SEVOKE-377056 format. One record per residue (C-alpha): x, y, z; residue number from 1. Coordinates in steps of 0.2 Angstrom, whole numbers, plus 5000, padded with zeros to 4 digits. Layout:
{vexfi {X, Y, Z}, NUM} ...
END
This chain:
{vexfi {4997, 5000, 4934}, 1} {vexfi {5005, 5016, 4940}, 2} {vexfi {5008, 5015, 4958}, 3} {vexfi {5012, 5031, 4968}, 4} {vexfi {5018, 5029, 4985}, 5} {vexfi {5017, 5045, 4996}, 6} {vexfi {5032, 5043, 5007}, 7} {vexfi {5043, 5057, 5013}, 8} {vexfi {5055, 5058, 5027}, 9} {vexfi {5048, 5045, 5039}, 10} {vexfi {5055, 5028, 5038}, 11} {vexfi {5043, 5014, 5039}, 12} {vexfi {5054, 5002, 5048}, 13} {vexfi {5058, 5014, 5062}, 14} {vexfi {5049, 5005, 5077}, 15} {vexfi {5051, 5021, 5087}, 16} {vexfi {5040, 5032, 5075}, 17} {vexfi {5029, 5043, 5085}, 18} {vexfi {5013, 5051, 5078}, 19} {vexfi {5017, 5065, 5066}, 20} {vexfi {5018, 5082, 5073}, 21} {vexfi {5008, 5097, 5065}, 22} {vexfi {5023, 5101, 5054}, 23} {vexfi {5024, 5083, 5048}, 24} {vexfi {5005, 5082, 5045}, 25} {vexfi {5006, 5099, 5035}, 26} {vexfi {5020, 5091, 5024}, 27} {vexfi {5010, 5075, 5021}, 28} {vexfi {4995, 5085, 5016}, 29} {vexfi {5005, 5096, 5005}, 30} {vexfi {5014, 5081, 4996}, 31} {vexfi {4997, 5073, 4993}, 32} {vexfi {4990, 5089, 4986}, 33} {vexfi {5004, 5091, 4974}, 34} {vexfi {5002, 5073, 4968}, 35} {vexfi {4984, 5076, 4966}, 36} {vexfi {4987, 5092, 4956}, 37} {vexfi {4999, 5082, 4944}, 38} {vexfi {4987, 5067, 4942}, 39} {vexfi {4972, 5079, 4940}, 40} {vexfi {4981, 5087, 4926}, 41} {vexfi {4984, 5071, 4917}, 42} {vexfi {4972, 5060, 4907}, 43} {vexfi {4973, 5044, 4917}, 44} {vexfi {4963, 5028, 4917}, 45} {vexfi {4957, 5027, 4935}, 46} {vexfi {4959, 5008, 4935}, 47} {vexfi {4978, 5010, 4930}, 48} {vexfi {4983, 5021, 4945}, 49} {vexfi {4985, 5018, 4963}, 50} {vexfi {4990, 5030, 4976}, 51} {vexfi {4997, 5021, 4991}, 52} {vexfi {5002, 5029, 5007}, 53} {vexfi {5007, 5026, 5025}, 54} {vexfi {4999, 5043, 5030}, 55} {vexfi {4981, 5044, 5034}, 56} {vexfi {4982, 5063, 5031}, 57} {vexfi {4988, 5060, 5013}, 58} {vexfi {4975, 5047, 5010}, 59} {vexfi {4962, 5060, 5017}, 60} {vexfi {4968, 5073, 5004}, 61} {vexfi {4968, 5061, 4990}, 62} {vexfi {4950, 5055, 4994}, 63} {vexfi {4944, 5074, 4994}, 64} {vexfi {4953, 5079, 4979}, 65} {vexfi {4953, 5064, 4968}, 66} {vexfi {4940, 5052, 4974}, 67} {vexfi {4939, 5043, 4958}, 68} {vexfi {4958, 5037, 4959}, 69} {vexfi {4961, 5021, 4969}, 70} {vexfi {4970, 5022, 4986}, 71} {vexfi {4979, 5009, 4996}, 72} {vexfi {4984, 5009, 5014}, 73} {vexfi {5003, 5006, 5015}, 74} {vexfi {5008, 4998, 5032}, 75} {vexfi {5023, 4990, 5039}, 76} {vexfi {5016, 4980, 5054}, 77} {vexfi {4997, 4978, 5056}, 78} {vexfi {4990, 4993, 5065}, 79} {vexfi {4975, 4989, 5076}, 80} {vexfi {4964, 5002, 5066}, 81} {vexfi {4969, 4996, 5049}, 82} {vexfi {4951, 4991, 5044}, 83} {vexfi {4944, 5008, 5050}, 84} {vexfi {4957, 5017, 5039}, 85} {vexfi {4953, 5006, 5024}, 86} {vexfi {4934, 5010, 5026}, 87} {vexfi {4936, 5028, 5031}, 88} {vexfi {4947, 5033, 5016}, 89} {vexfi {4939, 5020, 5004}, 90} {vexfi {4955, 5011, 5000}, 91} {vexfi {4954, 4997, 4988}, 92} {vexfi {4968, 4987, 4996}, 93} {vexfi {4980, 4985, 5010}, 94} {vexfi {4999, 4985, 5006}, 95} {vexfi {5009, 4975, 5018}, 96} {vexfi {5028, 4974, 5022}, 97} {vexfi {5029, 4955, 5020}, 98} {vexfi {5045, 4953, 5031}, 99} {vexfi {5036, 4960, 5047}, 100} {vexfi {5033, 4947, 5060}, 101} {vexfi {5014, 4952, 5060}, 102} {vexfi {5012, 4943, 5044}, 103} {vexfi {5010, 4924, 5047}, 104} {vexfi {5001, 4913, 5035}, 105} {vexfi {4985, 4913, 5046}, 106} {vexfi {4985, 4932, 5048}, 107} {vexfi {4987, 4935, 5029}, 108} {vexfi {4974, 4922, 5025}, 109} {vexfi {4962, 4931, 5037}, 110} {vexfi {4966, 4948, 5030}, 111} {vexfi {4963, 4943, 5012}, 112} {vexfi {4946, 4937, 5016}, 113} {vexfi {4942, 4956, 5021}, 114} {vexfi {4952, 4966, 5008}, 115} {vexfi {4964, 4963, 4994}, 116} {vexfi {4981, 4962, 5000}, 117} {vexfi {4997, 4966, 4991}, 118} {vexfi {5015, 4964, 4998}, 119} {vexfi {5029, 4976, 4995}, 120} {vexfi {5048, 4974, 4992}, 121} {vexfi {5046, 4956, 4988}, 122} {vexfi {5063, 4952, 4979}, 123} {vexfi {5063, 4933, 4982}, 124} {vexfi {5054, 4922, 4969}, 125} {vexfi {5051, 4908, 4982}, 126} {vexfi {5043, 4921, 4994}, 127} {vexfi {5032, 4928, 4981}, 128} {vexfi {5025, 4911, 4977}, 129} {vexfi {5022, 4908, 4996}, 130} {vexfi {5013, 4924, 4998}, 131} {vexfi {5002, 4920, 4983}, 132} {vexfi {4998, 4904, 4991}, 133} {vexfi {4992, 4913, 5006}, 134} {vexfi {4980, 4924, 4996}, 135} {vexfi {4991, 4939, 4992}, 136} {vexfi {4985, 4947, 4975}, 137} {vexfi {5001, 4954, 4970}, 138} {vexfi {5018, 4960, 4975}, 139} {vexfi {5029, 4975, 4972}, 140} {vexfi {5047, 4971, 4969}, 141} {vexfi {5064, 4978, 4964}, 142} {vexfi {5067, 4962, 4954}, 143} {vexfi {5051, 4960, 4944}, 144} {vexfi {5060, 4949, 4930}, 145} {vexfi {5064, 4936, 4944}, 146} {vexfi {5049, 4938, 4955}, 147} {vexfi {5034, 4940, 4944}, 148} {vexfi {5036, 4923, 4934}, 149} {vexfi {5037, 4914, 4951}, 150} {vexfi {5021, 4923, 4957}, 151} {vexfi {5012, 4921, 4941}, 152} {vexfi {5016, 4903, 4938}, 153} {vexfi {5008, 4897, 4954}, 154} {vexfi {4991, 4890, 4951}, 155} {vexfi {4978, 4896, 4964}, 156} 
END
């Protein structure tokens, strides 16, 4: 699967991130539009492409321009409005940063009953197996050759 994450200057792990200003929103929208233009020019199987973003503005543009392409809401901690964002932008999944303190076993199990959950930057095989046991559908990793065998070997 081709996963495109619409991330630009903001850093997800910056706890002091403020809501985007108008200039940042314009950049987020422009980036999403550029990605949509490129994807729109390609012959892609919609089931093999996922656009993932922290930005609700980017998700909105992607829904408007490429409604047939899967979208995922990318989050660090769990925002209070996460479910309304998923519903509003017709996201097929929630991508979480597995190291954030919000994601206990109980929280992840509750989330997975509502929406498919994927975890990003999981580089430890033991952690990937633990997340799968909690109900996470898949992981994004910098070390796929180490992590995916552990994730896939765990019977659910």
